[in-house]
C-alpha angles and dihedrals in degrees: 000000000000094000095053128087120265091245092055092048089049091054092050092048092049090048091053091048091049093050093047091051094047109095091193094058109097145148095297093054092045092049091052089054099041111014087236116127126217123190095225146352094263093056091047095049092047089052091048092050091050091047090049090052090048094050100039110015103045097252107178100240141022114254119233125221117243113286097024 
């Protein structure tokens, strides 16, 4: 994210926050956007929280989705 403009990073951050707060967003919606399957909502939201921490809170390593 370091090579992108501040405004782009802000949009990505806000998108993550919106998805994580949306109780209706689940594995089916994520798969339609990314072609990556998750077995359930809990696994997806855990992954998204870890990815958010990696991108915006200096977590030490990038999380991988199940099966990768």
